[in-house]
N, C-alpha and C positions, 0 to 999 in steps of 0.2 A: 722085170719092166725094161732091161738092158735090148732086148729084143725088139720090142718095139719103139725105143728111141732107134735103131739100128733101122728096122723098116722105114719108119719116118724120113730119117738123113738119107737111105739110097732112094727111094721115094721123090723127095725134095730136090737131088743132085739130077737124078736119069730126068726130071721135068724143067729143071734151070730154074726151080721156083725162088723165087726173090722175098719172099713173106710168110710169113706162120702167122697165123692167128691162135691163139690161146686163151680160152674162152672158159667159164664156168660160174659154180657159187662157190661162195669164203670157203676157204679150208677145204679143198679140193685138190690142192698142190700143183696149182698154176705156175706158180714163181719157181718152185722147187725144178717141176718138168721142165719150164724154158732152161732155166741151168744146165742140165742134164744133156737137153738139147744141142745149144749152144756148145758143151763141151765137145760133145760127139761129133758136131758139125767141124769145129776148128782142128779136130784129127786129120782132115782130110786137105789141110794147108788151104783153107777156105776161113775168111774173115764174117766174124756176125755180134750184132747187137742188140739187146734185149733193151724194148722200151717197155713198160711199166704202164697201163694206163690208169694206175690208182695217180701219178704223178700230173695226171692231166684233169682232176676232180678241180672242180670250182670250188670256190674260198669256201671250208668248212662250218664258219658262222653263218655265209650266205645261205648255205644247203640246209642245217638244221633249223632256220627261220624261213623256209621257204617250203611251203606246203603242197602237195599234191594231192588230188582227189583220184579215188579210184574206185572200181564194183571188183571185191573178192568173187573167186569161186562159188563162195554160196552165196553171190548177189548182195551183200550187203557193201552196203557206201563206206569207203575206209577213208581217211585222212592219213599222210606220212610226211614224215619230211622227206627230201630229196636229196633219199640217197642212192648209192652208186649202181643200182639196180635201173636207174627211169637214166633211158639217153641224154636229159636235158642236165645231169648233173657234171657232164663233162664240159670242156672247151676243144669240141673238135677242128676249129681250125687250127689251132694252135697245133695240137696234136699232130694230125695230116701234114702240117708246114713239118714237124719234126721229122717226121716220118719222110716223106720224101727229100731232107736233106742229107739223108743217111747213104753213104756209097757203099758199106759193106757188101759181101758177099750175099747172106739172109740178116733179114731185120725181122726178129721174133717182137711180138705184139701183144701180150699179156693181159691179164684182167679179167673181171668182169664185164667192162667198157668194150672188151677187144669185141663181145658181141655186137653190136653196135655199127663195126665197122664192115662187115659182112659183103656190103651192097658195092663199097669203096673198094675192095680188095677182092674182086672176082675171081683172080687168080693164086690166088692167095692158098697155100695149104693150111685148112681149119679144124682145129683139136677143140673137142669139146671136152672138160672133168667135169667131174659131177659126182657130191658126196651126198649121203642119205642128211638128215638134217640134225639126227642123234649126233653123229658122226661130226656133223661141220661146229656143234656147241661144245662137243670134249676139247676137240681140235683148238679153238676159239677162248677157249678158257686156259688151255696151257701156255698161249702165245700170247696176249693181251695185254694193253697197258690196265692198269688198274684204273683208269679212271672213261676207260668203254664201259658202254651198258650191256651187260651180258646177261640182263634178266631172261627168265625163259620166257615171257610174255614179248619183251625186243627180238630174238631168236626167233619166233613163230612168225612176226613181220616180217622180219628179214627174210627167211623160206618161203613166205607168201610171195614177197613182191619178187623174189628170184624165180617163183613157180611160174607167177603173172606177165614177167616181163622179156625176163631172161630167156628161161628155159623153153618155149615156142622157136626158138631161133638156132636151137641145136639141129634141126632137120636141116639147116644151111650150111651144118660141119662136115667135113669129110670124114674126120674118124671120132666117135666118142666111147670115152671109157669114163666106168665109175670107179670111184676110191674107195677102196676097202679100209676097214680098218686098221689094217696092217700096213697100209701106203703102197699097197698091193695095184693094182687095175687089172680090172675085166671089162668084155665088152658088154654090152647090155642086152 
């Protein structure tokens, strides 16, 4: 992974990149990757700041009581609460304002919601991390709060929503990596 981080740092320094977007599905390693990138970038005597898009999700009670209707891959109509896989789940005005206020050399914006910012930050370096449903489920079980819904049904819905609303945006990203169960990354 160090080689990947080094290559990204060299690229963004050479290009004078101010913003890095890191998106992907849950438990793909977005936060860890962002922290590693920040640490490596700072070795060049540059400043970096991480913004987590989860901090700009609308109130959880509002989101779980607001339903979205969509059609799944099988053509079935579905109803789901407003999860982080829907752009409407975020306060983008507040998020973009917070981003604009940062004066660091590099601003790293990480989280599922970063996928929805691709159009706003055309000059950003964009990294998309993905893991399979089974690995995501196993990682979530290890790190989650006891109140979280980790049923297999909920995880199936969560991954389905990711595949429908976030994964298609991966084509707009500069670098796509698949997170392996051992936390290494490979190109798709």
